[in-house]
Legacy VTK file of the C-alpha trace (Angstrom):
# vtk DataFile Version 3.0
C-alpha trace
ASCII
DATASET POLYDATA
POINTS 185 float
-0.011 0.065 0.004
2.830 2.354 0.690
4.203 2.004 -2.919
0.681 2.953 -4.179
0.572 5.872 -1.895
4.179 6.943 -3.057
3.257 6.712 -6.647
0.005 8.848 -6.207
2.098 11.309 -3.938
4.767 11.553 -6.735
2.146 12.069 -9.542
0.251 14.923 -7.690
2.992 16.663 -6.224
5.848 16.677 -8.785
4.863 15.147 -12.242
1.559 17.138 -12.701
3.010 20.424 -11.697
5.749 20.309 -14.199
5.395 21.497 -17.823
5.873 18.089 -19.093
3.128 16.693 -16.758
0.787 19.344 -17.854
1.453 18.608 -21.488
0.943 14.897 -20.917
-2.438 15.452 -19.266
-3.694 17.820 -22.092
-2.516 15.288 -24.703
-4.506 12.591 -22.905
-7.597 14.786 -22.690
-7.378 15.576 -26.428
-7.087 11.831 -27.548
-9.807 11.037 -25.133
-12.377 13.591 -26.584
-11.290 12.352 -30.133
-11.696 8.680 -29.357
-15.073 9.254 -27.713
-16.328 11.431 -30.571
-15.370 8.572 -33.159
-17.150 6.032 -30.973
-20.257 8.041 -30.784
-20.421 9.013 -34.608
-20.278 5.541 -35.760
-18.756 4.070 -38.917
-17.913 6.471 -41.880
-20.341 6.570 -44.630
-19.159 6.107 -48.388
-19.747 9.816 -48.971
-17.333 10.885 -46.156
-14.075 12.266 -46.768
-11.976 11.327 -49.913
-13.745 8.049 -50.410
-15.968 9.569 -52.984
-13.519 10.137 -55.781
-14.608 10.134 -59.402
-14.000 6.947 -61.217
-12.382 8.706 -64.332
-10.142 11.771 -64.330
-12.093 15.108 -64.671
-11.110 16.723 -68.079
-11.797 20.374 -68.790
-10.649 20.099 -72.301
-11.883 17.945 -75.015
-9.266 15.344 -75.585
-9.876 15.266 -79.216
-9.524 18.839 -79.931
-5.807 18.657 -80.745
-2.714 20.114 -79.151
-3.404 23.017 -76.806
0.187 23.722 -76.048
2.098 26.959 -76.339
4.141 25.916 -79.166
2.036 25.704 -82.352
2.776 23.097 -84.816
0.804 24.609 -87.503
1.210 28.083 -89.188
-1.341 30.563 -87.844
-4.260 31.184 -90.100
-3.889 34.062 -92.654
-5.698 37.219 -91.529
-8.938 37.784 -93.200
-9.688 41.253 -94.535
-13.400 42.163 -95.438
-14.089 43.116 -98.922
-13.076 46.614 -99.670
-11.384 47.298 -96.388
-7.790 48.127 -95.576
-5.284 45.244 -95.035
-3.556 45.105 -91.573
-0.318 46.382 -93.337
-2.239 49.436 -94.624
-3.929 50.109 -91.437
-0.707 49.898 -89.685
1.135 52.261 -92.085
-1.578 54.853 -91.906
-1.842 54.547 -88.034
1.949 54.896 -87.711
2.107 58.094 -89.867
-0.759 59.554 -87.900
0.917 58.519 -84.506
4.072 60.176 -85.516
2.242 63.422 -86.379
3.834 66.588 -87.412
5.943 68.961 -85.171
3.743 71.466 -83.147
0.574 69.579 -83.942
-2.407 70.146 -81.560
-3.498 67.090 -79.340
-6.992 67.405 -80.735
-5.744 67.261 -84.489
-3.385 64.280 -83.561
-6.327 62.296 -81.959
-8.582 63.142 -84.673
-6.146 61.632 -87.183
-5.858 58.275 -85.020
-9.623 57.996 -84.221
-10.692 56.230 -87.690
-7.916 53.898 -87.387
-8.241 52.882 -83.603
-10.828 50.869 -81.542
-12.978 52.884 -79.196
-11.056 51.333 -76.305
-7.763 52.599 -77.632
-9.224 56.071 -78.630
-10.443 56.418 -74.848
-6.820 55.465 -73.670
-5.181 58.061 -75.888
-7.495 60.958 -74.818
-5.370 63.564 -73.123
-2.070 62.202 -74.500
0.264 64.802 -75.663
1.435 64.077 -79.313
4.921 65.826 -78.396
5.671 62.709 -76.173
5.993 60.378 -79.198
9.516 59.269 -79.258
10.104 58.971 -82.839
9.971 60.937 -86.144
9.679 58.502 -89.043
9.155 54.948 -90.263
12.435 53.255 -91.446
11.125 49.932 -92.902
8.253 47.931 -93.979
5.944 46.507 -91.397
6.257 42.900 -90.242
2.970 41.182 -89.648
2.547 38.339 -87.304
-0.780 36.628 -87.674
-2.132 35.324 -84.525
-5.736 34.416 -85.646
-7.897 35.233 -88.673
-9.165 38.424 -86.846
-6.077 39.344 -84.695
-2.488 40.325 -85.863
0.615 41.900 -84.452
2.329 44.350 -86.486
5.925 45.598 -85.834
7.035 48.699 -87.514
10.704 49.936 -87.403
11.136 53.587 -86.732
14.115 55.739 -86.414
14.634 55.359 -82.599
12.976 52.063 -81.830
10.046 49.886 -82.853
6.112 50.393 -82.897
4.357 47.295 -81.842
0.554 47.446 -82.815
-2.126 44.765 -82.226
-4.789 45.083 -84.845
-8.224 43.389 -84.582
-10.864 43.131 -87.370
-14.240 44.692 -86.908
-17.211 45.374 -89.124
-15.435 48.234 -91.051
-12.060 46.398 -91.264
-8.821 46.324 -89.395
-8.523 48.635 -86.391
-5.543 49.308 -83.886
-6.304 47.995 -80.402
-2.910 48.250 -78.521
0.034 50.505 -79.110
3.456 49.681 -77.497
6.820 51.240 -77.971
10.072 49.361 -77.949
13.265 51.395 -77.765
16.309 49.965 -79.449
LINES 1 186
185 0 1 2 3 4 5 6 7 8 9 10 11 12 13 14 15 16 17 18 19 20 21 22 23 24 25 26 27 28 29 30 31 32 33 34 35 36 37 38 39 40 41 42 43 44 45 46 47 48 49 50 51 52 53 54 55 56 57 58 59 60 61 62 63 64 65 66 67 68 69 70 71 72 73 74 75 76 77 78 79 80 81 82 83 84 85 86 87 88 89 90 91 92 93 94 95 96 97 98 99 100 101 102 103 104 105 106 107 108 109 110 111 112 113 114 115 116 117 118 119 120 121 122 123 124 125 126 127 128 129 130 131 132 133 134 135 136 137 138 139 140 141 142 143 144 145 146 147 148 149 150 151 152 153 154 155 156 157 158 159 160 161 162 163 164 165 166 167 168 169 170 171 172 173 174 175 176 177 178 179 180 181 182 183 184
């Protein structure tokens, strides 16, 4: 009886008053609560947890649609120009000439020259832009057209101090510039 008494005395006076003892009591309580919850809840159903996995992989792309990778194996389709409309090259040349403008040109006059060659989104972005900030003076070579789809092309125009990159889209009236970017050389 004295051995049992000494064991209980050691437990309550030393072990449970230390950090390790308190941590051990908390761990026993946590495992006890978890065990009791599992006993009360019963066996898991087939729809619980990850047991309700699909039988086949979930596909978001039609597997028969072809290669959807970044690298295209086929040449992009040629751009389609509506009958009687300007080609992407003609639109890019006219836009570049209007974008370069004339020295001392007023902003309203500059924007009026760009408006018929631009989408409404680009026209809105260019409102309030000062034509004096255009970093080039002349076109120095022919445009390089990169067809992306039948209705979207990228045109690169070499200028005297860099390169003008235009993205053109086809609309009802023909090709219009939707994005303007400048690359300094």
